[in-house]
N, C-alpha and C positions, 0 to 999 in steps of 0.2 A: 504494500500500500504506500502510495506516495507520501513522503514526509511532509511536504507542504500542505497536502490535503488533510493530514492528521492535525497539523497545527491549526489549519483553518477551522476544523470541526471543534477543536478544544477552545479556540478563541470564541467561536460562536456560542458555545455552551457556557462561557464565562469561567472556565477552569483556571484557577490561579495557583492551586497546590497539587502536588503529586502528579504532575503532568506526564512524567515518564511512565508511571504505572497505568494511567488512563490511556496513554498512547499504546501500550502493550495490549490492553483490552480491546481497543479498536482494531489493532493490527490482527489479533487472533480471530476476531469476528470476521474480518475480511477474508482471512485464510479459509474459513469454513465455506465461503462462496467458491473460492478457487478449487477447493477439494471436492466440490459437488457432494457435500455431506448428506447422508441419509436424512429423511424427514424426521424420523424418530430421534436421531442424534441431535438434530437442530432443536426439537421441542424440549428435550432434556436440558440442553444448554440454556435455552430461553427461560424455561421455568425455574431452573436453579438460580440463574442470575437475578431474575425478578424476585424470587423468595428471599435471597440474601439481601438485596437492596431494601426490601420492605422491612426485614428484620433489623438491619443496621439502623434504619430510621426509628423504629420503635424503641430500641435499646439506647440510642444515642443520648437522650436527655439524662440518663442515669449512669453515665460513664465514670463519674467521679465517686460512685458509691460501691463499696464492696458488696459482692453478691455470693450467695451459696446456692448451688443447684441441688435439689432434692429429687432423687429417683425412687421409684417404687411402683407397686402394682395398681392398675386402674380398678382392679376387682376387690380391693380391700374395703370391707363394709364399715360404716361409721361405728358399729358396735364392737369391732375388732380392736384389741388393745394396741395394735400397730397404728391405728388411726390416731389415737390419743398421743402415742409416742411421737408421730410426725408433727402433729399440731403443737405439742409442747416444745419440740425442738425449734420449729419455725418461730414460735412466739418469743423464745429466749433470744434467738439470734436477731430478730427484728428489734427487740428492746435494746440490743447492744448496737444498733445502728446499721445492721445489714439488711439488704433486700434478699428476697427469696425467689428463685427461678424454678419453675416446674414445667412439665410437659402439658400443663393446662387441662388435664383430664380429670376424671373422677378418682375415687379411692385415695391413695396416699397423696396424690397431687392436690386434690381438693383439701385434704387435711392440712397440708403445708400452707396453702393459700389462706385457709381459714385462720391458722395460727399467726401468720405474718400480718394479715390484714390487707385489704385491697390496696391501700396506699404504699405498701412495701412489697408488692408482688408483681412479677412479670411471668409471662407464659409463652411457650412455643408449642403450639398444638400440631397434631398430625391429623390430616384428613383421611378417615377410614370409613368404609361404607357401613360398618356394623357398630360404630361408636357414636356417642352423642356429640353435640357441639361443645366448644370449650366450656368448662364448668362455670356456672352462673356467678360464682363468687368473684371472678376476675373482671376488672374493668376492661372493656373491649379495646380501649386505646392502649392497653398494656399487654396485649396478646397478639401474636402473629400466627396465622394458620398456614401450615406448610404441607406440601404434597409429598416431599421426599424425606425419608428418615435421615439421609446423610446430611442434608442441609439443616434439619432440625437438630441433630446431634452436634453439628458444628456450633450452633448458637448456644446450646445448653452447656457446652464445654468452654467455648471461647470467652464467654462473658463473665465467668465466675472465678472467684478466688478460693473456693472451697466446695466440697462435694460430700453429700451424704446419701448412701444407698440403703433403703429399707428392703425387706424381702419382696421379691416380685418374680415374674415369669421370664419368658424368653427376652422380652424387651428390656427389662431391668438388667438381666444378665448381659445382654448385648451392650448396653450403655456402660455398665460397670467395667466389663472386660476391655472395651475399646478405650476407655479412659486409662485403665491400667497399662494397656499397650502403648499409648501415647506417652505416658510418664516413663515407662520402662525404657523406651527407645529415645527419649529426649525430645520427642516431637511436641510435647507440652511441657511448659515450665513447671517446676515443683509446686505442688499445692496439697493441702490436706484432703485425704479421702477417708471417711468413716463409714464402716459397714455396721449399721445400727439394727439391733434386734430388740425384743422385749424379754424381760426375765422369764426364764422357763422355756423359751423357744430356742431351737438349735439351727435355724436356717444358715446363718453365716459360719457357725462353728463346723457344721457338716460340710459346707463349701470349702472351708479352710482345710479340713481333713483330706478332701479330694485333691486340693492344690498340693498339699504336703506329700501325699502318698503317690499320686499319679503324675504330677508335673515336676515338683522338686525331686521326688524320689527317682524319677526316670531321667533326670538331668535336662528336662525340657525348659525349665526356668531356673534361675539362680536362687539359692536359699535366701540371699539378701533381698530378692525382689519382694518378699513378703513384708519388707520394711516400708513399702509404698502405701500401706493401708493400716487402719486400726479397727479391730472388731470390738464392739462393746454393746451392752444392753442398758447402759446408763446415759440418759440424756445429758446430764451435767458433764460427764466426761467427753461426750461427743461435742458439745458446745465449746468446751475448753480446748479441745484439739483443734477445732476450726479457727477459733479466735487467736489462740496463742501462736499459731504458725506465722502470723504476720506482726507479732509484737515488735520485733526489731529488724528481722529480715524483710527487705522490700522487694528485691528483684535481682536478676543476674543478667549478664551479657558476656558473650564470647567476643573477644577482640584478638584476632589471630589465635595464638595458642594459649592466651591468658583468659582465665575465667575471672570476671569481675563481679563481686558480690556487693550490692548496694544495701546499706543499713540505715536505720533510723537514728542511731546514736554512734558517735565515734568511740571505738573501744580503746581502753587504756593499754599501755605497754604490757602490763602484767596479764591482761586479758588476751592479748595477741599471743603472748608466750604460752598461755594455757591452751589456746586453740592449736598452736603448733605441736604442743606435747601430746594432745589427744588425737589430732587429725593430720599430723604431718605425713602419714602414710597415704593421704589422698593426693599428695603433690608428686610431680615427677622430679622436681628439683627446686631449690630456692625457698621453699617454705611458704607460709601464709604471711603476707605483709600488708600493712596499711598502704593505701594508694590514693593519689589525686586522680581526677578523671583522666582517662587515657585520650590520646589524640582523636580517635574515632568517635568517642563519646562527646568530646568538645565540639567536633565538627557537626554532630547531630543535635547538640544541645540536650543531651540525654541525661536528665536527672542530675545536673551538675551540682546541685546544692547538697546532695547526700554524701556522707562518708562512705568509704569503700575499703574492701579487702580484695587483694588480687593474689592468684596462685596459678601455677601451671598444673592444671587439674588432670589427674590420672582417670580417664573415663572408664577404665576397667574397675574402678572402685566407686562407681556412680552411686550405688545404694547407700554408701556411707555418708554422702552429702546430706541426706535427711537428718542423720544424727548431728552433723555439724550445724544445720539450721536450728535444730532444737537447742543446741548449746549456745548459739548466738542469741537466741531469744531469751535464754536464761542468764545472760551476762548481767552483772550488777549495774552496768551502764545503760542497760536497756530501758526505754521509757515505760512509764506506767501504761498498762493495756488500754485504759480509758482514753488516753491521748491519741491513739492511732486507730481505734476500733471503728470499723464501718465506713471510713471516709477516705480510703486510699485508692479507690478506682480499680479499673479492670487490670487483670494480670497482663504482663507483657508476654510475647511469644505466640 
């Protein structure tokens, strides 16, 4: 596609930011014409782009608010103890300043919306021939209805800084396992994932036994990969896991071979020494050091006000980074949780 034509289209649309990315979108659209793409392929492309555009618009006003996505069964009845568990979880996180994102359906999704309240809830519904419209508890201006599961899961994962899965069927398993896969492979930045049951039920403990016996035992996943989630039947512990994950840790960025970890509070010399003593094996060489923003970060204006740690991270020790985040959040220099809760915005990555 002619470069001048792309420039003309962007000028006509009034594009002033991210013109390089928008140009790529236009160029790829044009290539579908030259490839004589199949009609079904074109419809999938059109619908996916339309759904994502709508979803971005719905979620955009709340970009500065931390969100937790709650997964769970649409079949859970309000009389089920799981319903109360989801409602209480959402209510506690909402009271701490978080918004709650669900799949906008009945069951666990309705319970979480009820607990958070309409003003603290967002939804990404899926259009199915055998299910109802988005649950009536949601404000229709805060819900997007989607045709494809893959675009829906993108929004449920992309927008949130924490995740809680309650027992559910194939859909819940799919969402939970995809999230674990993204975290395991580094395609999603670290975030807390809680698998929440109710006392006396064994859904997630039985699932963990399968993981240990059939996946870890067969060498299909690393034993350290089970560090990616927490199983509990205690709402208070679940809420604490989600909130505390972001107490001091803010975000990370790769700059070349350096992993830069952005924090809320500048660690002391003694705290850095303690981190090196505990987590020095996560580095290839040079240890963990305080750092000023690196050149690439300065160029992008990327969170330049935050203190940093930098290390040449050994990706083969990836699961150990979770323990380092917990240690960072527990440093004496870490700010009080109330100062950072709920208002830090969408995760990077």
